[in-house]
N, C-alpha and C positions, 0 to 999 in steps of 0.2 A: 469724585472724578474732581482732578483738578482744574479749576477755573482757567488756567492758561491754556488749557487745551478743548476744555469744553467752550468756552465763550468764541475766541474763534471759528471752531469747527462748526458752530450752531450758526454765525453770521455767513461762513461759506456755504454751507448747505442750502442757505433761505436765499443768498445770493445767487446760488447756481438754479435754483428752483425758480427764480424771478427772470432770471437773465435767458434762460431756455425756454421759458414759458410752459414748465413741466407741471406748474399747478395753480392752481386760482388764487387771487389774492387772498382769499378764507383758507384756502388749504396752504398756502405758505405760514399761516399763523396757525394752523394747527400742527403743523410739521415741527413749527418752531416750539411749541407748548410741548409736544411730545419729546423733543430733544431734549430741551430743558429737564423733564422728569427722567430722563434716562441718565441724564449729567448727573441731577441729585446722588445717584447711585456712588458710592466710595471707590468700586471697582471701573474700569475704563471698558470692559466687556460689553456692556448692554449697549453704551453709548456705540462702540463700534459695530457692533451687532445692526441697529438701524442703520449707520451711514450705509454699512456694506449693503445692507437690503435696500434702500434707497436708490444708490448709484448703482447697481445690478440691474434693478428693475427698471429705472429710466433708461438705461443704455438700451436694454433688451427690446423696450418700447419704440425705442428710435430705430434699431436695426430693422424690425418688421412692418414699419408704417407703411411705407410704399407698398410693400406687397399686399398688406391686409386693406390698404386703401382701393386695390382693384378687387381684393377676394368678397370683401364686404361691402354693406353700405351702412349710412349713419339714420337716425330716425327722423331727420331732417331732410330726406330725399337724396342726399351728396354722396359722393363717394365716403367708404369706410375710414378707418383710422382713429386712433386715440387722440382726443384733444387734451388741453391742459386737465388734470385730475382733482378734484373737490377734497373737500376737509372729509366729507362723509367717505370716501375711497382711501384717506389717508387714516383714518381711525378705523375703517374696517380692518386695516392690518396691523395695526398696533396697538390698538385702545388695549386688548387681552395684554400684552406684554408690560406695556405701562403699569396697569394695575397690579400686575405680577413683580415688577420692579419696584415699586412702593412699598409692598407686602415685603421683601426680601431687605431693604434698605430697612425698615422697622426692626426687622429680623435681627440683621446683623448689629444695630445698635442696642438691642435687648440682651443679646448674648455677647458681645464683647468680641467672636469670632471675625478672622479678617480672610478667610481662604474657605475655597470650595474643597470639602474633606470627603467628596466622592460617596456619599452615603451613610456618613456618619449623625449626622442630623439634618431636621426636617426643614432648615433653610435650603439645602442642595436640592428638594424637590422642587422648589421655586425657581432655582439657575435650571434645571432640566426642563422645567414650563418655558421659561423665556427663550431660550436657544429652541426647542422646538416649535415654537410659534414661530420665528423668522425662517426655520427651515423650511415649514410648513408653507408659508406666503409666498417665502423666495421660490420654493419647488413649484408652487402654483401659476406665481406669476410668469416665471422661465416657459414652464411649459405652456401657457396661455398666449404668450405673446410670441415664441419663437417656434411652437409646434406650427402655428399656420405656415411656417417656412416648409412643412412638409412635402415631399411630391407626390404623395399617397392621400387621398381623401381620409379623413377620420372617421372612425367606427363610433357608432353610439355605444357607452358603456352599458348604459342602464337597457338595451335591447337583447332579448335571449339569442337573436342571432347576428347580434353586433352588427347591424346593417349598416352600410355606407349613410353618409350624412356630408350636406356641405361644409366647408370651412367654417369654423367661429361660432357654431354649434355646441349649446351649452350639453356637456356629458360625452362630447368628441373627443375620441384620444387616438394618438398614434405613436409610431415608436419614437419618433423624432422628439415629440412633446414630452414622452418620457423621460426621454435621455436628456432634454434641456431642463426638465425638473430635477434630476439629480444632480444635475450640473450646480444649477441654484443651489440645491439643499448642502453641496461638498462646499461650494462658498460659505457659508455662515460655519460647517463644521470645522472648518479648517481656520476660521476668524475666533472660534472659541476655545480650540486647544491652543491655538497661542494667547489668547488674553486672559484667561481664566485661570485667577491665581490657586494652583493645586497645592492643597497640605502637604508637607514632606519637605523637598530640597534635596540637597545631596548630589548624588551622579546622575540624577534624572533632570531634562528637560523641564523646567518651571515644576517639579516633583511630579512629573507624569512619566512612568515606566513607558518604553516603548508598545507592550502589549496593550497597553491602557491607551495611548496615545489611538493604535489602530482601531481598539475596539470602538470608542467612544465618536471616530470618524466616520466607519461603517454605519454604527447604529444611529447617529443624528442624520448621516444623508440617508439611509433607507426610511426614517419616519418621514425624511421629509417628500419622502417620492410617495410613500404611504397619504401623507395630507393633499397631495396634487390628487390623486385619485378618489381620495374622499370627498375633495372639491367637485368633481368632475358628477360622480353620484348625485351628490347635494344637487348640483346645479341641472343634472339632466332629468332629476323627478321635478324637484321644486321651482325651479325656473323655467319660465316659456323660453322657447328659442322661435323667435319670429322670425318667417321668410316672405321674403318679397317673390309672389308668384311671376311677375313679369321679367325678372333679371335671376331668379333662383338663386338668390343672395341672402345671405343672412343678415336680419337689420337691427343693429346695437343701438340703444338708448345713449342717451348723453349722459356722462358721470355714472354710469353704471345703472342708471336709473331703469324701470319698467319702459317695454315698447308698447304702447297704444293697438290693439288689434283692432276690437270692433268698436264702433260708433258709442257713446252712453250718454244718453240725455240725462241733464238733471232737471229737467220740466217735470211740473206735476203731471200724473196720469192723463187727466183731462184736458189739459194744455197741448201734451202731446198728440190724443188722438184728433181735435180741433184740429191742428196743422197739418196731418198726413198726406192731405192733397198737396200743399203747398211744398213741404217739405220733398215729396214724392216728384214732385217736375222740378225741383232744383237738383235732387239727386240725380235723375235721367240725364240731365243739361250738362251736368258735371262730368258725370261719368264719359259721354260722348265726347267730351274736350280731352279728357284723360286718354281714349283710346286713341283719337287721332293723334294725339302728342306721342303716345307710344307708338302707333306703327312711323311716326316721322322722326321718329330716333330722338325727339324733344325731352328735356326733362320736368317730369310732373313733380310740383311741389308735395312732398310728403305731408299726411295729413297731422301726424302728431306737432308739427310745428305749424302747420297752415290751417288746423283745425276744423276742417270739412270731413265730413263721414265718408264720404264716397272714395276718396283716396282709400280706406282701410279695407275696400272689396278686392285689391290687390294682393293682401296679407293674410297668411295663415300661419298657425302654430306646427311647428314642424317636430319639437320633440317637448314633453315636459309638462308642468302644471304652472298656471302663473299665480304663485303662491307666494315666492319672494324674488325681488331683484337681485342683482349681480352683487352690491355691498353687502346683503345682508347673508348671502349663502358663503362669501369671503369670511366675515366676522363669524358664522356658525362654524366654521371649518376651522378656523383658527382655534375658537373654544373649546371644540371637541379635541383638537389637536396636542394642544397645551394641558389639557386637564387630563386627557388619558396618558398622556406622557408622563406625568406627575405620577398618577396610578400605578402605572406599570413599575416606574420606580420605586414607588412606596412598597409594593411589593417584593420586586426583586432583592432593596437594601434592608426590609424586615421595618421599615421607619414608618408609622404612622401619619395619615394625611393630617391630622389634627395638631403635630408637630409645630407646623408651617407658623403659627401664632403663637409659638411659646420661645 
């Protein structure tokens, strides 16, 4: 990509993240490195796929912030709403695409090809993986951020009866969320159709026949929508949704991390048993204070920030197993959708997957 576009574009993205406090300082550094990796690619498409995803994700997050602040709560005991995203969150959405971008840059250098041949060589599979990654993470972000605006409560996708769950529950889906996810994937599909240099030319726009354009946009949009549902399935099974029993709201971990549910002691067993009486009396005293504060409507500090186990007694797991945090689920989903998209394209086009390294 031309430096005259990449450099100011990267600076503008970092400044926007800093001025709006949408990313932490380390998150901004991670975003800058990611942008540089995408800008190394000879084509402009990978860089602008990243830009469109970032702008759309931050806009969606801002739109629903006030609503989410009322429907969920943070692990610190305050109202919900997304704070600045961390470097882990940035990489969870982009690291798979970054690796594929580097591989495709290498492949273009070795082959000397400078266009997307729609299945004529292994490099095209890498392009599919890059687009599939951003279609999936965009769909997932739009779905989770805007789906909470739904007037009807979400239903748990992992439940045989699709039971109703509180807003913010991992694995909870709604018609609003699904449509929002498809719209997010559509933004990526349209960006790719405009910027990918398709081999050919002549009377077609960028070498794309109208039929090819429509098929590509529809498939990328639907693939992104599938990615959003895959993320819901993974989150519903592998990620614990913690409910605050006092308010009936889902508790969200800062930076996409796990939410503490039960007190865990780091003391040796002998030490724990020798201090049971002391801890029990303190536990009862603090619980009494918490109950009194709840009755009076006062705010009780959440244990994940205060560090006291008594507050955790007001929490329970609403759904899922506490195996992964939100960032790990997002990364796993992105990898699945990118690699499976490449595998499907390999089968349809008859191009071996090992050709991506040639």
